[in-house]
Every structure is written in C-alpha cells, then in structure tokens.
C-alpha positions in Angstrom: 164.6 111.4 163.4 163.3 114.2 160.5 164.5 117.6 160.6 163.6 121.0 158.6 166.6 122.5 157.5 166.1 126.8 158.2 168.2 128.2 155.4 168.3 131.5 154.3 170.4 131.8 150.7 170.2 129.2 148.2 171.0 126.1 148.3 171.9 123.2 146.0 172.1 119.8 147.3 168.4 117.9 147.1 168.6 115.2 150.2 166.1 113.9 152.0 165.5 117.0 155.3 162.8 119.1 155.3 163.8 122.6 154.1 161.7 125.8 155.4 162.7 129.3 153.0 162.0 132.2 154.2 160.0 135.2 152.1 162.6 137.2 151.3 166.1 135.3 152.2 168.8 134.0 148.9 171.2 137.0 147.4 169.1 139.5 145.2 170.9 140.6 141.8 169.6 142.5 138.8 169.6 140.7 135.4 170.3 142.7 132.2 166.7 144.3 130.8 164.5 142.1 132.7 164.3 141.8 136.9 165.6 141.9 139.9 165.4 137.9 141.5 166.5 136.7 144.8 167.2 133.4 144.1 166.0 130.7 147.0 167.4 127.3 146.1 169.4 127.7 143.4 169.2 123.8 142.1 167.2 121.2 143.8 167.4 117.3 142.7 165.6 114.1 143.7 165.5 110.8 142.2 161.8 111.7 139.5 162.4 115.7 138.4 164.6 118.6 139.8 164.2 122.5 140.5 165.0 125.6 141.4 163.5 129.3 142.7 163.9 132.7 141.9 161.8 135.4 143.8 160.6 138.2 141.1 159.2 141.4 143.1 158.3 144.3 141.6 157.6 147.7 142.1 155.1 150.4 140.8 154.9 150.3 137.8 157.2 147.6 137.4 157.4 145.1 133.8 159.2 141.5 133.4 159.8 142.2 129.8 158.4 139.5 127.6 160.6 137.2 127.7 160.8 132.5 127.6 162.5 130.3 129.5 163.5 127.5 126.2 165.0 125.0 128.5 162.9 124.8 131.8 158.5 125.5 132.4 157.9 127.2 134.7 155.0 128.1 137.9 154.6 131.5 138.3 153.1 131.7 142.4 151.7 135.1 143.2 151.6 136.5 146.9 150.7 139.6 147.4 150.1 142.5 145.2 148.6 142.8 142.2 148.8 142.9 137.9 149.4 141.7 134.7 150.2 138.8 132.5 150.3 139.0 128.9 150.6 137.0 125.9 149.8 135.9 122.3 147.3 138.5 121.9 145.9 138.0 125.6 146.0 140.0 128.8 144.9 138.1 132.8 145.0 140.3 135.4 146.6 138.7 138.4 146.1 138.9 142.5 147.3 137.7 145.6 147.2 133.5 145.0 147.1 133.6 141.1 149.0 130.7 139.9 150.9 130.7 135.9 151.8 127.7 133.9 154.2 129.3 131.5 155.4 125.9 129.3 159.2 125.9 127.8 159.1 128.3 124.5 156.6 130.6 125.8 156.6 133.6 125.8 154.5 136.1 128.8 155.6 139.5 130.0 154.4 140.6 133.0 153.5 143.7 134.8 152.8 145.2 138.1 149.6 147.3 138.9 147.8 149.3 142.2 149.5 150.3 144.2 151.3 147.5 146.6 154.8 145.8 145.2 153.7 142.7 142.7 155.1 139.8 144.6 156.1 136.3 142.9 157.6 133.3 143.2 159.7 131.4 139.8 159.5 127.7 140.1 161.5 126.3 137.0 160.7 122.6 136.5 162.3 120.4 134.4 161.0 116.2 134.2 164.7 114.8 133.9 167.3 114.8 136.8 170.7 114.3 134.8 169.6 118.3 133.2 169.6 120.6 136.7 172.6 122.7 135.2 169.0 123.6 132.9 167.4 124.8 135.2 167.5 129.2 135.7 169.1 130.5 137.0 172.0 128.3 137.2 171.9 128.5 133.0 171.2 132.1 131.7 171.5 131.0 127.8 168.1 129.9 128.3 166.5 133.0 128.9 165.8 134.9 126.5 164.4 138.6 126.0 164.6 138.0 121.6 162.2 135.7 120.4 164.4 135.5 117.4 167.1 134.1 119.2 165.9 132.4 121.2 163.4 130.4 118.9 160.1 130.4 120.1 157.5 128.0 121.1 154.5 129.2 119.4 152.3 126.1 119.9 153.6 126.9 123.7 151.2 127.2 126.5 150.0 129.3 129.5 147.9 129.2 131.9 146.8 131.2 134.1 144.4 130.8 137.3 142.9 132.8 140.3 142.9 131.8 143.9 140.5 130.2 143.8 139.8 129.0 140.3 139.9 125.0 139.9 138.1 122.1 141.3 137.6 122.5 144.1 137.0 119.5 147.3 135.6 120.2 150.7 137.2 118.0 152.6 137.0 115.8 156.4 138.0 117.2 159.5 140.2 117.7 161.4 141.8 119.1 157.8 138.0 121.7 157.0 138.8 123.3 154.9 138.8 123.2 151.0 141.3 121.6 148.4 141.6 123.5 144.7 143.1 121.8 142.2 144.7 123.7 139.5 144.9 123.6 135.6 143.4 120.5 134.6 144.1 121.2 131.1 147.8 121.5 132.5 150.1 120.0 129.0 153.0 118.2 131.1 153.3 114.7 132.9 155.8 115.0 135.4 153.7 117.8 138.1 150.6 119.1 139.6 149.8 122.6 141.5 146.8 122.7 143.5 146.2 125.1 147.1 145.0 124.3 150.0 143.3 126.1 151.9 142.5 125.7 156.0 139.4 126.5 157.8 140.9 128.5 161.7 141.4 126.0 163.9 142.0 122.9 161.6 144.7 120.9 161.5 146.2 118.6 158.4 147.2 115.2 160.4 150.7 113.6 160.3 151.6 112.1 156.7 153.2 112.0 153.8 153.9 110.6 150.9 156.1 107.6 148.9 157.2 109.0 146.2 156.3 112.3 145.2 158.0 116.0 146.5 156.2 118.3 147.4 157.4 122.2 147.1 154.6 124.4 149.0 154.7 128.9 148.9 152.5 130.5 151.3 150.2 132.9 149.8 148.1 133.8 152.2 147.9 134.0 156.1 149.7 132.1 158.4 150.3 129.5 159.8 152.1 126.0 161.6 154.1 124.3 159.6 155.0 121.0 161.9 158.0 118.0 160.5 159.2 115.5 162.7 159.8 117.5 166.0 160.8 120.5 164.3 157.7 123.6 164.9 158.2 126.8 162.5 156.1 129.4 161.4 154.8 129.8 157.9 153.4 132.6 156.5 153.2 133.9 153.3 155.6 134.2 150.7 157.4 131.7 152.6 158.9 127.9 150.5 158.7 124.7 151.8 160.6 121.1 150.7 159.1 118.2 151.5 161.3 115.8 149.9 159.3 112.1 149.4 159.0 109.6 152.5 158.9 112.9 155.6 156.4 112.7 157.4 154.3 116.7 157.9 150.9 118.4 159.0 149.6 122.2 159.3 147.7 123.7 161.5 146.7 126.5 161.6 146.7 128.8 164.4 146.1 132.4 163.3 142.1 132.8 163.7 141.6 133.1 160.3 141.8 130.8 156.9 145.1 129.8 155.8 146.2 128.9 152.0 149.3 127.3 150.9 150.0 126.6 147.1 152.4 123.3 146.0 153.6 121.4 144.1 154.1 117.5 143.2 156.4 116.3 141.0 155.4 113.4 140.2 151.8 114.1 140.8 149.6 112.2 143.7 147.2 113.2 145.0 144.2 114.3 142.5 142.8 111.6 142.4 143.6 110.9 146.2 141.2 114.3 146.7 138.4 113.9 144.3 137.7 110.3 145.2 137.9 111.2 149.4 137.0 114.9 149.2 133.7 116.0 148.2 133.4 118.2 145.8 132.6 121.9 146.0 129.6 123.9 144.2 129.4 127.8 143.7 126.7 128.8 146.0 126.7 125.1 147.9 126.9 125.5 152.2 129.5 123.5 153.2 128.4 119.7 153.7 127.5 119.3 157.1 129.4 116.2 157.8 132.3 114.8 155.5 132.7 110.3 156.3 136.5 110.3 157.1 136.7 106.9 157.8 138.5 103.1 157.2 137.6 102.7 154.1 139.0 105.9 152.6 142.1 106.2 154.9 143.2 102.3 153.5 142.9 104.1 150.3 145.0 107.2 149.8 148.4 104.7 152.0 147.3 101.8 149.4 146.5 103.0 146.1 147.7 106.4 146.4 150.5 106.4 147.9 150.7 108.6 151.0 151.9 107.6 154.6 149.8 107.3 157.6 152.0 107.3 161.0 148.2 106.4 162.3 147.6 103.1 160.5 150.5 101.8 161.2 
C-alpha cells in the first residue's frame, strides 16, 4: 500500500512514502543579515540525489542581500508576489510561476516589489546523496554573504525564466493542457525542471517513475493530488515529494487552470514529453486531437521508465 504522509515540520529521512508539506509549514527562524526562512525539508536523500527545501517570504521592500551557496545548486520557485533577481551586471523581474536556477558559487540578490509579499520555495540540491549533510540549512557555512570568504565562482550560471517561458508541448486527453520545459541550457545533468498546466476538469492519470524522485510545488490555482487511496487538496505553495515507484495522479477540479512546477532527479520525462506531446507555438490554436494510442503508451513505459498500471 502506498502512503501519503502529511507533514507540518521539517522532514529528515528519505523513504518510499510520498510527502506533502502544506504552504506555511515548518518553523520560522532568522538568519543574521539574510532573511526569515521556514525549513520544510531539512534533508531528503534517496539512491540518486539529495535535496532540502526552505521557504522565504519577503515583505514590502524586503531584500535577500547578495549571497551565494558554495555547496549546493539551487532552484527558486515563486508562488506569490513580484520581485527582481540581480546577478553580475544583470537584473530580471520575477512573478508568480517564475523559476530561477542558481549554480553553486554564483552570487544573487532578490528583492520584493509591488504590494504583496514575495513568496519563494528554495530547493537546494546536491548530486551525491552521500553529501546530504552539506545541504543548506543543515550546513549554514555554505551560505555566504562575503565574496572574499566564499571564493565565488565567476563563471557560475544564473538562469531566470517566467511562468510560460520555455519549450512547450500540448498534452493529450485526459491531461488537457500543456507542459513547459525549463532551462534547455542547464549546466548540470542530475536534475531537470518543468511545469504542467491542467485545464479545468483535466486529470493526469495514475502513473509513476521508475528512477526519478519528483519534487512538486503548486504555483497557481489548486487541484487534487492522489497517492494510493489518499486524496488531498494541493494549492499554491504546497510541496509534494514523490519517490521512485510511487504511483500518483493529479485532478483539476477547481474550474480554473491549475499549474504546478516540478523537479525530476535524475531527469527522466523531458524527451518523453517532446516525443508524445505536440509543440505549442506562440499564437497557434490548440490542436483538435493529440493521439494517445498503444504505441505512445508503450513508449512511455519501455523507453522512458514510466510506470502506468493500466498497461500491466
């Protein structure tokens, strides 16, 4: 029997249960010269990789000063508010649904703009699960505000993409909507990022992934996540962790479009989505019929490591 564990505090041990952590969960703490954070996942490790999750809320005029993490790569996912990201000699606006990649050693500054708080989920990742103790926030020494102390990596990559920026593919029924693949020039190869937008009344059928751990943050709207016989609301800012082999599905019962952003570690779905979807081009109308047939079904299982119980 598969289980969905609902957590309201930091989670430390990786295992074969799915984990749902609601928005706003976890103890709040202050870091001198940095920002208030809430630790949702202090450390999670499986056979492939390790990661941690903290949330940061920036009030009006709030800033996360120029800083770097010397041990971890990071993904920042915005699920509310507006702000700016500055690095090197560049500055880019971010808003709900934006995704930011910060390579280890790269210095960035994040500021809130507008009227509503800027709310970010930061996922710190490391390729070798044996190094889980190096993850922030367990390893506070890896977070540096001083370029001299941090020995910054001048060539570290910072990437920023808006909610609908990236290569996009229409999906077949019942998953009516589209996938957005993030960061086609990501300089690391042990994880990938993408988002899925589901139309009202659309659903992602029961499936799983043989090797990848899926880390999902709801960025717009709400719907239902279903793991085994457990069904839970999944709304903006909620976090869901799906280990390899755990089958799950998503249902948009909200009456509005629903978007969630996911990381896969290691990567496993991008080529499958390209091969079984239909390219979404700017200004083009949705295709009337995207085929989902036994050939594409077997392709997902045999070539890309999907688990689709209906085919077994």
